[in-house]
C-alpha positions, 0 to 999 in steps of 0.5 A, spaced: 223 288 691 221 285 698 218 279 694 225 278 690 229 279 696 226 273 699 225 269 693 233 270 692 234 267 699 230 261 697 233 260 691 240 260 694 239 256 699 235 251 695 241 251 690 247 250 695 244 247 701 239 241 703 235 246 708 228 245 707 225 251 703 219 253 700 217 251 693 215 256 687 216 256 680 223 260 679 223 265 673 229 268 670 229 274 675 229 270 681 236 268 679 239 275 678 241 276 685 241 269 689 249 269 689 249 275 694 246 270 699 250 264 697 255 266 703 249 266 708 249 258 707 256 258 710 253 263 715 248 258 717 253 252 717 258 256 721 252 258 727 251 250 727 258 249 728 259 254 733 252 251 737 255 244 736 261 246 740 257 249 745 253 243 746 259 238 746 262 242 752 255 242 755 254 235 754 261 233 755 261 229 748 268 226 747 273 229 742 272 223 737 265 224 736 265 231 736 270 231 731 266 226 727 260 230 728 263 237 726 266 234 719 259 231 718 255 237 719 257 241 713 256 235 708 249 234 711 247 241 711 249 242 703 248 235 701 256 234 699 254 239 694 261 242 694 265 235 696 262 232 689 266 238 685 272 236 689 272 229 688 270 230 680 276 236 680 281 231 683 279 225 678 280 230 672 287 233 675 290 226 676 288 224 669 294 229 666 290 229 660 288 235 655 284 241 658 278 238 654 279 231 656 279 234 663 272 237 662 269 231 660 272 227 666 268 233 670 262 231 667 263 223 668 258 221 673 262 215 675 267 216 681 275 214 679 280 212 684 283 218 685 277 221 687 276 216 693 283 217 695 283 224 695 277 224 699 280 219 704 286 224 704 282 230 705 278 227 711 284 224 715 288 231 714 281 235 716 281 230 722 288 231 724 288 239 724 281 239 727 284 236 733 288 242 734 282 247 734 280 246 741 278 253 744 272 257 743 275 263 739 278 258 734 272 255 733 269 262 732 274 263 727 272 256 723 265 258 723 267 265 719 271 261 714 264 258 711 262 264 710 268 267 707 269 261 703 263 262 699 264 270 699 270 268 695 267 263 691 261 267 689 266 273 686 269 267 682 263 265 679 262 272 677 268 274 675 273 268 673 273 266 666 269 260 665 271 253 662 265 253 658 259 257 655 253 252 658 252 249 665 249 251 671 255 256 673 255 259 667 247 260 667 248 263 674 253 268 672 250 270 666 243 271 669 246 275 675 247 283 675 255 282 676 256 289 678 250 289 684 252 282 686 260 283 686 259 289 690 254 285 695 259 280 695 265 284 697 262 288 702 260 282 705 267 279 705 270 285 708 265 285 714 266 277 714 274 278 715 273 284 720 268 280 724 273 274 724 278 278 726 274 281 732 271 274 735 278 271 734 281 275 740 286 274 743 287 269 738 288 274 732 294 270 729 290 264 728 285 268 724 290 271 720 293 264 718 286 262 716 285 268 712 292 267 709 291 260 707 284 262 704 287 267 700 293 263 697 288 258 695 284 263 692 290 265 688 291 258 686 284 256 684 284 262 679 291 260 676 290 252 676 283 253 673 285 257 667 291 253 666 288 246 667 281 247 665 281 253 661 276 257 666 272 255 672 266 250 672 261 248 678 265 242 680 271 247 680 268 252 684 266 246 689 273 244 689 275 251 691 270 252 697 272 245 700 280 246 699 279 253 702 276 251 708 281 246 709 286 251 708 283 255 714 283 249 718 290 248 717 292 255 719 288 255 725 291 249 727 298 251 725 297 257 730 295 253 735 301 248 734 306 254 734 303 257 741 300 264 737 
């Protein structure tokens, strides 16, 4: 069990990050519980973001450089894995084609105009709203958003309808023990939310706004994926992670703007 535990961690970080991990030949059993540790990738990103903020204060790093580094950090640690899904999904959504055609667009390796435009808009919004996240408490809230977004994404992979019975996401969902994975992710989600609210003091409104934003995004993700694609896929799951983190950032920024 201990060996399987560590193997599952390695598989999770190997799949969802670019953090160097030991190499070994994966067996089907090694895929059973790796989704339980998907949120841990977000925890590492959150810790890195918090450390970057402390370093920026200590080294007197200017705001422009700090925000650029803060936005680049998740991309560097994940290799842009989720952003790729976001861009593919935006291309498919803006095609206004049938669900079957949209699924084909998701598999197309070429980058469309709407993907580039959507990425540019996303980054502009992220930089703008990030400029309002100035306090240590607000940065701690954002650090937890990376963990929570992956808890929700893992639950969607486990329980949401799939757009096709093939591909990496379907394999991950089929290989895992849905009951154990689901319970693990729910427990981690509850702990993550509780800790986010605790570390946000005295800016608890910012944490509430962030959580509401992520929850609304999760609901939208479910209905959008079902209506537009017939279910979720790896790309659409990546889309959710990216958009939910932006929603959390917007929530924290709005609380700051409103003085809450």
